[in-house]
Each structure stands twice: as structure tokens, then as C-alpha cells.
SELO-289044 format. One record per residue (C-alpha): residue number from 0; residue in three letters; x, y, z. Coordinates in Angstrom, 2 decimals. Layout:
BEGIN
<drenfi><seq>NUM</seq><type>ALA</type><u>X</u><v>Y</v><w>Z</w></drenfi>
...
//
This chain:
BEGIN
<drenfi><seq>0</seq><type>LEU</type><u>-4.34</u><v>19.83</v><w>-59.65</w></drenfi>
<drenfi><seq>1</seq><type>LEU</type><u>-3.90</u><v>17.24</v><w>-62.40</w></drenfi>
<drenfi><seq>2</seq><type>SER</type><u>-3.14</u><v>18.03</v><w>-65.98</w></drenfi>
<drenfi><seq>3</seq><type>LEU</type><u>-5.28</u><v>16.37</v><w>-68.62</w></drenfi>
<drenfi><seq>4</seq><type>GLY</type><u>-2.38</u><v>14.04</v><w>-69.47</w></drenfi>
<drenfi><seq>5</seq><type>GLU</type><u>-2.00</u><v>12.95</v><w>-65.83</w></drenfi>
<drenfi><seq>6</seq><type>ALA</type><u>-5.74</u><v>12.39</v><w>-65.49</w></drenfi>
<drenfi><seq>7</seq><type>LEU</type><u>-5.78</u><v>10.25</v><w>-68.64</w></drenfi>
<drenfi><seq>8</seq><type>ARG</type><u>-2.77</u><v>8.27</v><w>-67.41</w></drenfi>
<drenfi><seq>9</seq><type>TYR</type><u>-4.55</u><v>7.53</v><w>-64.10</w></drenfi>
<drenfi><seq>10</seq><type>LEU</type><u>-7.71</u><v>6.57</v><w>-65.99</w></drenfi>
<drenfi><seq>11</seq><type>GLY</type><u>-5.68</u><v>4.24</v><w>-68.20</w></drenfi>
<drenfi><seq>12</seq><type>ARG</type><u>-4.15</u><v>2.55</v><w>-65.13</w></drenfi>
<drenfi><seq>13</seq><type>PHE</type><u>-7.58</u><v>2.20</v><w>-63.56</w></drenfi>
<drenfi><seq>14</seq><type>LEU</type><u>-9.08</u><v>0.67</v><w>-66.70</w></drenfi>
<drenfi><seq>15</seq><type>GLU</type><u>-6.15</u><v>-1.75</v><w>-67.11</w></drenfi>
<drenfi><seq>16</seq><type>ALA</type><u>-6.41</u><v>-2.85</v><w>-63.48</w></drenfi>
<drenfi><seq>17</seq><type>LYS</type><u>-10.17</u><v>-3.26</v><w>-63.83</w></drenfi>
<drenfi><seq>18</seq><type>ARG</type><u>-9.79</u><v>-5.29</v><w>-67.03</w></drenfi>
<drenfi><seq>19</seq><type>THR</type><u>-7.22</u><v>-7.58</v><w>-65.40</w></drenfi>
<drenfi><seq>20</seq><type>LEU</type><u>-9.37</u><v>-8.11</v><w>-62.30</w></drenfi>
<drenfi><seq>21</seq><type>VAL</type><u>-12.54</u><v>-8.76</v><w>-64.31</w></drenfi>
<drenfi><seq>22</seq><type>GLN</type><u>-10.63</u><v>-11.41</v><w>-66.29</w></drenfi>
<drenfi><seq>23</seq><type>ALA</type><u>-9.31</u><v>-12.95</v><w>-63.05</w></drenfi>
<drenfi><seq>24</seq><type>LYS</type><u>-12.86</u><v>-12.96</v><w>-61.66</w></drenfi>
<drenfi><seq>25</seq><type>ALA</type><u>-14.11</u><v>-14.91</v><w>-64.69</w></drenfi>
<drenfi><seq>26</seq><type>GLU</type><u>-11.26</u><v>-17.43</v><w>-64.31</w></drenfi>
<drenfi><seq>27</seq><type>ALA</type><u>-11.94</u><v>-17.87</v><w>-60.59</w></drenfi>
<drenfi><seq>28</seq><type>LEU</type><u>-15.66</u><v>-18.35</v><w>-61.25</w></drenfi>
<drenfi><seq>29</seq><type>ALA</type><u>-14.90</u><v>-20.96</v><w>-63.92</w></drenfi>
<drenfi><seq>30</seq><type>SER</type><u>-12.57</u><v>-22.86</v><w>-61.60</w></drenfi>
<drenfi><seq>31</seq><type>GLY</type><u>-14.94</u><v>-22.72</v><w>-58.61</w></drenfi>
<drenfi><seq>32</seq><type>ASP</type><u>-12.11</u><v>-21.43</v><w>-56.39</w></drenfi>
<drenfi><seq>33</seq><type>TYR</type><u>-13.95</u><v>-19.36</v><w>-53.76</w></drenfi>
<drenfi><seq>34</seq><type>ARG</type><u>-10.75</u><v>-18.09</v><w>-52.18</w></drenfi>
<drenfi><seq>35</seq><type>ALA</type><u>-9.34</u><v>-16.80</v><w>-55.49</w></drenfi>
<drenfi><seq>36</seq><type>LEU</type><u>-12.73</u><v>-15.31</v><w>-56.36</w></drenfi>
<drenfi><seq>37</seq><type>GLY</type><u>-12.96</u><v>-13.61</v><w>-52.98</w></drenfi>
<drenfi><seq>38</seq><type>TYR</type><u>-9.49</u><v>-12.07</v><w>-53.22</w></drenfi>
<drenfi><seq>39</seq><type>THR</type><u>-10.17</u><v>-10.92</v><w>-56.78</w></drenfi>
<drenfi><seq>40</seq><type>LEU</type><u>-13.44</u><v>-9.28</v><w>-55.73</w></drenfi>
<drenfi><seq>41</seq><type>LEU</type><u>-11.66</u><v>-7.73</v><w>-52.74</w></drenfi>
<drenfi><seq>42</seq><type>ASN</type><u>-9.02</u><v>-6.21</v><w>-55.02</w></drenfi>
<drenfi><seq>43</seq><type>LEU</type><u>-11.71</u><v>-4.96</v><w>-57.39</w></drenfi>
<drenfi><seq>44</seq><type>ALA</type><u>-13.63</u><v>-3.45</v><w>-54.46</w></drenfi>
<drenfi><seq>45</seq><type>ASP</type><u>-10.46</u><v>-1.72</v><w>-53.22</w></drenfi>
<drenfi><seq>46</seq><type>LEU</type><u>-9.88</u><v>-0.33</v><w>-56.71</w></drenfi>
<drenfi><seq>47</seq><type>TYR</type><u>-13.45</u><v>1.02</v><w>-56.84</w></drenfi>
<drenfi><seq>48</seq><type>ARG</type><u>-13.19</u><v>2.44</v><w>-53.30</w></drenfi>
<drenfi><seq>49</seq><type>GLU</type><u>-9.99</u><v>4.27</v><w>-54.16</w></drenfi>
<drenfi><seq>50</seq><type>ALA</type><u>-11.73</u><v>5.67</v><w>-57.24</w></drenfi>
<drenfi><seq>51</seq><type>ARG</type><u>-14.72</u><v>6.60</v><w>-55.04</w></drenfi>
<drenfi><seq>52</seq><type>LEU</type><u>-17.15</u><v>4.58</v><w>-57.15</w></drenfi>
<drenfi><seq>53</seq><type>PRO</type><u>-20.43</u><v>3.49</v><w>-55.54</w></drenfi>
<drenfi><seq>54</seq><type>GLU</type><u>-20.10</u><v>-0.15</v><w>-56.67</w></drenfi>
<drenfi><seq>55</seq><type>ALA</type><u>-17.33</u><v>-0.70</v><w>-54.11</w></drenfi>
<drenfi><seq>56</seq><type>GLU</type><u>-19.70</u><v>-1.72</v><w>-51.32</w></drenfi>
<drenfi><seq>57</seq><type>SER</type><u>-21.52</u><v>-4.36</v><w>-53.37</w></drenfi>
<drenfi><seq>58</seq><type>LEU</type><u>-18.16</u><v>-5.76</v><w>-54.51</w></drenfi>
<drenfi><seq>59</seq><type>TYR</type><u>-17.02</u><v>-6.00</v><w>-50.88</w></drenfi>
<drenfi><seq>60</seq><type>ARG</type><u>-20.26</u><v>-7.85</v><w>-50.04</w></drenfi>
<drenfi><seq>61</seq><type>GLU</type><u>-19.66</u><v>-10.28</v><w>-52.93</w></drenfi>
<drenfi><seq>62</seq><type>ALA</type><u>-16.09</u><v>-10.82</v><w>-51.73</w></drenfi>
<drenfi><seq>63</seq><type>GLU</type><u>-17.37</u><v>-11.42</v><w>-48.21</w></drenfi>
<drenfi><seq>64</seq><type>ALA</type><u>-19.79</u><v>-14.12</v><w>-49.37</w></drenfi>
<drenfi><seq>65</seq><type>SER</type><u>-17.08</u><v>-15.89</v><w>-51.34</w></drenfi>
<drenfi><seq>66</seq><type>LEU</type><u>-14.49</u><v>-15.67</v><w>-48.57</w></drenfi>
<drenfi><seq>67</seq><type>GLU</type><u>-16.96</u><v>-16.95</v><w>-45.98</w></drenfi>
<drenfi><seq>68</seq><type>ARG</type><u>-17.30</u><v>-20.06</v><w>-48.13</w></drenfi>
<drenfi><seq>69</seq><type>ALA</type><u>-13.48</u><v>-20.28</v><w>-48.31</w></drenfi>
<drenfi><seq>70</seq><type>GLN</type><u>-13.26</u><v>-19.78</v><w>-44.51</w></drenfi>
<drenfi><seq>71</seq><type>ASP</type><u>-10.47</u><v>-17.20</v><w>-44.72</w></drenfi>
<drenfi><seq>72</seq><type>PRO</type><u>-10.58</u><v>-14.95</v><w>-41.61</w></drenfi>
<drenfi><seq>73</seq><type>TYR</type><u>-7.64</u><v>-12.77</v><w>-42.69</w></drenfi>
<drenfi><seq>74</seq><type>ALA</type><u>-9.30</u><v>-11.92</v><w>-46.02</w></drenfi>
<drenfi><seq>75</seq><type>LEU</type><u>-12.62</u><v>-11.32</v><w>-44.29</w></drenfi>
<drenfi><seq>76</seq><type>GLY</type><u>-10.78</u><v>-8.83</v><w>-42.09</w></drenfi>
<drenfi><seq>77</seq><type>LEU</type><u>-9.59</u><v>-7.04</v><w>-45.22</w></drenfi>
<drenfi><seq>78</seq><type>VAL</type><u>-13.15</u><v>-6.97</v><w>-46.57</w></drenfi>
<drenfi><seq>79</seq><type>HIS</type><u>-14.44</u><v>-5.37</v><w>-43.38</w></drenfi>
<drenfi><seq>80</seq><type>LEU</type><u>-11.54</u><v>-2.93</v><w>-43.28</w></drenfi>
<drenfi><seq>81</seq><type>GLY</type><u>-12.61</u><v>-1.77</v><w>-46.75</w></drenfi>
<drenfi><seq>82</seq><type>LEU</type><u>-16.24</u><v>-1.58</v><w>-45.69</w></drenfi>
<drenfi><seq>83</seq><type>ALA</type><u>-15.25</u><v>0.43</v><w>-42.61</w></drenfi>
<drenfi><seq>84</seq><type>GLN</type><u>-13.52</u><v>2.95</v><w>-44.86</w></drenfi>
<drenfi><seq>85</seq><type>LEU</type><u>-16.83</u><v>3.28</v><w>-46.70</w></drenfi>
<drenfi><seq>86</seq><type>GLY</type><u>-18.59</u><v>4.00</v><w>-43.41</w></drenfi>
<drenfi><seq>87</seq><type>ALA</type><u>-20.29</u><v>0.61</v><w>-42.84</w></drenfi>
<drenfi><seq>88</seq><type>LYS</type><u>-21.35</u><v>0.36</v><w>-39.20</w></drenfi>
<drenfi><seq>89</seq><type>GLY</type><u>-19.67</u><v>-2.37</v><w>-37.18</w></drenfi>
<drenfi><seq>90</seq><type>SER</type><u>-17.18</u><v>-3.26</v><w>-39.92</w></drenfi>
<drenfi><seq>91</seq><type>LEU</type><u>-14.15</u><v>-1.80</v><w>-38.16</w></drenfi>
<drenfi><seq>92</seq><type>GLU</type><u>-14.71</u><v>-4.01</v><w>-35.11</w></drenfi>
<drenfi><seq>93</seq><type>ARG</type><u>-15.50</u><v>-7.03</v><w>-37.30</w></drenfi>
<drenfi><seq>94</seq><type>ALA</type><u>-12.20</u><v>-6.45</v><w>-39.14</w></drenfi>
<drenfi><seq>95</seq><type>ARG</type><u>-10.37</u><v>-6.36</v><w>-35.83</w></drenfi>
<drenfi><seq>96</seq><type>ALA</type><u>-11.97</u><v>-9.62</v><w>-34.70</w></drenfi>
<drenfi><seq>97</seq><type>PHE</type><u>-11.07</u><v>-11.34</v><w>-37.98</w></drenfi>
<drenfi><seq>98</seq><type>PHE</type><u>-7.46</u><v>-10.10</v><w>-37.80</w></drenfi>
<drenfi><seq>99</seq><type>GLN</type><u>-7.16</u><v>-11.29</v><w>-34.23</w></drenfi>
<drenfi><seq>100</seq><type>GLU</type><u>-8.42</u><v>-14.68</v><w>-35.36</w></drenfi>
<drenfi><seq>101</seq><type>GLY</type><u>-6.41</u><v>-15.11</v><w>-38.53</w></drenfi>
<drenfi><seq>102</seq><type>GLY</type><u>-3.94</u><v>-12.27</v><w>-38.91</w></drenfi>
<drenfi><seq>103</seq><type>SER</type><u>-0.52</u><v>-11.16</v><w>-37.78</w></drenfi>
<drenfi><seq>104</seq><type>PRO</type><u>0.93</u><v>-8.05</v><w>-36.13</w></drenfi>
<drenfi><seq>105</seq><type>GLY</type><u>1.27</u><v>-6.57</v><w>-39.64</w></drenfi>
<drenfi><seq>106</seq><type>GLU</type><u>-2.47</u><v>-6.89</v><w>-40.25</w></drenfi>
<drenfi><seq>107</seq><type>MET</type><u>-3.21</u><v>-5.41</v><w>-36.85</w></drenfi>
<drenfi><seq>108</seq><type>ALA</type><u>-0.89</u><v>-2.50</v><w>-37.71</w></drenfi>
<drenfi><seq>109</seq><type>GLU</type><u>-2.98</u><v>-1.93</v><w>-40.85</w></drenfi>
<drenfi><seq>110</seq><type>TRP</type><u>-6.13</u><v>-2.05</v><w>-38.71</w></drenfi>
<drenfi><seq>111</seq><type>TYR</type><u>-4.74</u><v>0.55</v><w>-36.29</w></drenfi>
<drenfi><seq>112</seq><type>LEU</type><u>-3.85</u><v>2.85</v><w>-39.21</w></drenfi>
<drenfi><seq>113</seq><type>VAL</type><u>-7.37</u><v>2.71</v><w>-40.62</w></drenfi>
<drenfi><seq>114</seq><type>ALA</type><u>-8.95</u><v>2.98</v><w>-37.16</w></drenfi>
<drenfi><seq>115</seq><type>GLY</type><u>-6.79</u><v>6.01</v><w>-36.38</w></drenfi>
<drenfi><seq>116</seq><type>ARG</type><u>-7.83</u><v>7.71</v><w>-39.61</w></drenfi>
<drenfi><seq>117</seq><type>LEU</type><u>-11.49</u><v>6.99</v><w>-38.96</w></drenfi>
<drenfi><seq>118</seq><type>CYS</type><u>-11.62</u><v>8.07</v><w>-35.33</w></drenfi>
<drenfi><seq>119</seq><type>GLY</type><u>-8.66</u><v>10.47</v><w>-35.17</w></drenfi>
<drenfi><seq>120</seq><type>ARG</type><u>-6.98</u><v>8.89</v><w>-32.15</w></drenfi>
<drenfi><seq>121</seq><type>PRO</type><u>-3.17</u><v>9.38</v><w>-32.25</w></drenfi>
<drenfi><seq>122</seq><type>GLU</type><u>-2.61</u><v>6.41</v><w>-29.93</w></drenfi>
<drenfi><seq>123</seq><type>HIS</type><u>-3.83</u><v>4.17</v><w>-32.76</w></drenfi>
<drenfi><seq>124</seq><type>PHE</type><u>-0.96</u><v>5.42</v><w>-34.92</w></drenfi>
<drenfi><seq>125</seq><type>GLN</type><u>1.49</u><v>4.80</v><w>-32.08</w></drenfi>
<drenfi><seq>126</seq><type>GLU</type><u>0.25</u><v>1.21</v><w>-31.82</w></drenfi>
<drenfi><seq>127</seq><type>ALA</type><u>0.39</u><v>0.81</v><w>-35.62</w></drenfi>
<drenfi><seq>128</seq><type>LEU</type><u>4.00</u><v>1.99</v><w>-35.55</w></drenfi>
<drenfi><seq>129</seq><type>ARG</type><u>4.90</u><v>-0.39</v><w>-32.71</w></drenfi>
<drenfi><seq>130</seq><type>LEU</type><u>3.34</u><v>-3.39</v><w>-34.46</w></drenfi>
<drenfi><seq>131</seq><type>ALA</type><u>4.81</u><v>-2.51</v><w>-37.86</w></drenfi>
<drenfi><seq>132</seq><type>GLU</type><u>8.27</u><v>-2.18</v><w>-36.32</w></drenfi>
<drenfi><seq>133</seq><type>GLU</type><u>7.77</u><v>-5.55</v><w>-34.60</w></drenfi>
<drenfi><seq>134</seq><type>VAL</type><u>7.41</u><v>-7.29</v><w>-37.97</w></drenfi>
<drenfi><seq>135</seq><type>GLY</type><u>9.64</u><v>-4.95</v><w>-40.00</w></drenfi>
<drenfi><seq>136</seq><type>ALA</type><u>6.82</u><v>-3.78</v><w>-42.28</w></drenfi>
<drenfi><seq>137</seq><type>GLY</type><u>8.55</u><v>-0.80</v><w>-43.89</w></drenfi>
<drenfi><seq>138</seq><type>ARG</type><u>5.53</u><v>0.59</v><w>-45.75</w></drenfi>
<drenfi><seq>139</seq><type>LEU</type><u>3.37</u><v>0.47</v><w>-42.61</w></drenfi>
<drenfi><seq>140</seq><type>ILE</type><u>6.15</u><v>2.00</v><w>-40.50</w></drenfi>
<drenfi><seq>141</seq><type>LEU</type><u>6.38</u><v>4.91</v><w>-42.91</w></drenfi>
<drenfi><seq>142</seq><type>LEU</type><u>2.60</u><v>5.35</v><w>-43.07</w></drenfi>
<drenfi><seq>143</seq><type>ALA</type><u>2.32</u><v>5.36</v><w>-39.26</w></drenfi>
<drenfi><seq>144</seq><type>ARG</type><u>5.18</u><v>7.86</v><w>-38.97</w></drenfi>
<drenfi><seq>145</seq><type>LEU</type><u>3.50</u><v>10.09</v><w>-41.56</w></drenfi>
<drenfi><seq>146</seq><type>GLU</type><u>0.16</u><v>9.97</v><w>-39.73</w></drenfi>
<drenfi><seq>147</seq><type>LEU</type><u>1.87</u><v>10.89</v><w>-36.46</w></drenfi>
<drenfi><seq>148</seq><type>PHE</type><u>3.79</u><v>13.68</v><w>-38.21</w></drenfi>
<drenfi><seq>149</seq><type>PHE</type><u>0.61</u><v>15.12</v><w>-39.73</w></drenfi>
<drenfi><seq>150</seq><type>ARG</type><u>-0.94</u><v>15.33</v><w>-36.26</w></drenfi>
<drenfi><seq>151</seq><type>ASN</type><u>2.11</u><v>17.00</v><w>-34.74</w></drenfi>
<drenfi><seq>152</seq><type>PRO</type><u>4.33</u><v>18.43</v><w>-37.51</w></drenfi>
<drenfi><seq>153</seq><type>SER</type><u>7.89</u><v>19.43</v><w>-36.78</w></drenfi>
<drenfi><seq>154</seq><type>PRO</type><u>10.20</u><v>21.12</v><w>-39.28</w></drenfi>
<drenfi><seq>155</seq><type>LYS</type><u>13.09</u><v>18.93</v><w>-38.09</w></drenfi>
<drenfi><seq>156</seq><type>GLU</type><u>11.29</u><v>15.71</v><w>-38.98</w></drenfi>
<drenfi><seq>157</seq><type>ALA</type><u>9.71</u><v>17.04</v><w>-42.20</w></drenfi>
<drenfi><seq>158</seq><type>LYS</type><u>12.86</u><v>16.81</v><w>-44.32</w></drenfi>
<drenfi><seq>159</seq><type>ALA</type><u>13.81</u><v>13.34</v><w>-43.10</w></drenfi>
<drenfi><seq>160</seq><type>LEU</type><u>10.29</u><v>12.02</v><w>-43.72</w></drenfi>
<drenfi><seq>161</seq><type>ALA</type><u>10.13</u><v>13.62</v><w>-47.15</w></drenfi>
<drenfi><seq>162</seq><type>GLN</type><u>13.39</u><v>11.91</v><w>-48.11</w></drenfi>
<drenfi><seq>163</seq><type>GLU</type><u>12.10</u><v>8.56</v><w>-46.86</w></drenfi>
<drenfi><seq>164</seq><type>VAL</type><u>8.86</u><v>8.96</v><w>-48.77</w></drenfi>
<drenfi><seq>165</seq><type>LEU</type><u>10.71</u><v>9.75</v><w>-51.99</w></drenfi>
<drenfi><seq>166</seq><type>ARG</type><u>13.20</u><v>6.90</v><w>-51.46</w></drenfi>
<drenfi><seq>167</seq><type>SER</type><u>10.37</u><v>4.42</v><w>-50.89</w></drenfi>
<drenfi><seq>168</seq><type>GLY</type><u>8.66</u><v>5.36</v><w>-54.16</w></drenfi>
<drenfi><seq>169</seq><type>PHE</type><u>5.34</u><v>6.49</v><w>-52.68</w></drenfi>
<drenfi><seq>170</seq><type>GLN</type><u>3.97</u><v>8.47</v><w>-55.59</w></drenfi>
<drenfi><seq>171</seq><type>GLY</type><u>0.73</u><v>9.45</v><w>-53.83</w></drenfi>
<drenfi><seq>172</seq><type>PHE</type><u>2.49</u><v>11.64</v><w>-51.30</w></drenfi>
//
């Protein structure tokens, strides 16, 4: 439960992020840089998705159009990963194909985390952990370990994970 002060602080952060991204969008449009425009729209769409605002899907679609022109398969994978989290049919597999074309083990670890959350398959989290450890992606390692812990909690591991989460600065946990 949030206090009014906390809610206003989160709203302020959201509005500042939105203002910054809208300004970056205008600059990217003015420069004609489709890649910069696509990434800006992607970040704006992610912001709206996290806030559960309905405009997120149309922003992802705008980002997709811009990034197709920029021919950036990794970013297109991120677009479809966002769309998959909104429930868009076929987007999860499209994200995987784009990451396999233009991503790294870190991006595939991210894909496995989202796929595991969407379909509830623990083996996805195991694969995310393996890939994240392969590239030393600390945030993804911790997220995969947390997902595995939530599916099979153990009091022994709870304290160690809680300390890691606090040390890493994850405020959302």
C-alpha cells in the first residue's frame, strides 16, 4: 500500500521520464534518425506498459515501424517482447526469432525470463539463469534466481536472496 507521498513521487518520476522521452522523440523526428526514434518510442512504450496505460501497444507499433526502417533486429526483438507482455499473439516467438538473429545470450536470457513468466515453465528460468551466468549479467542472474525461488521457496535461500536484492538496489522488490 502506497502513501500519498509515495504515489506522488512515482507520478513525478513517470511524468519526468515521459517529458524527457517526448522531447527525445521530437529531436529524433527532426533529425530523421529512425533508429533513435525507434528506441525512444520503445522506451516510451515500456514506460506506458509498466504504468499499465493503454497507449503502450500503439507506441510499440510505432517503434516497430521505425526500427524496421532502421533494420535493427535486436530492437525489434525488444518491441515484440513488450508486445508479448501485453498479450499480443505471436509476439513472443517473433521476439525470439529477432534475438536469435541479432541478439546475444543476454537478450536470450531476457526472453526466457519473459517467456517463463508468461507460460509458467520453470525450465525457462533455468535457461535464463544459465545464459545470464554465461555473460555475467548480474541483474538477469538475480531475476532468474528470484523467479526460481518464487516457484520453489526455501527458508535457507530466502535470507541470502533478500540480501542480494537489497545490495543490488532493486527498489521494486
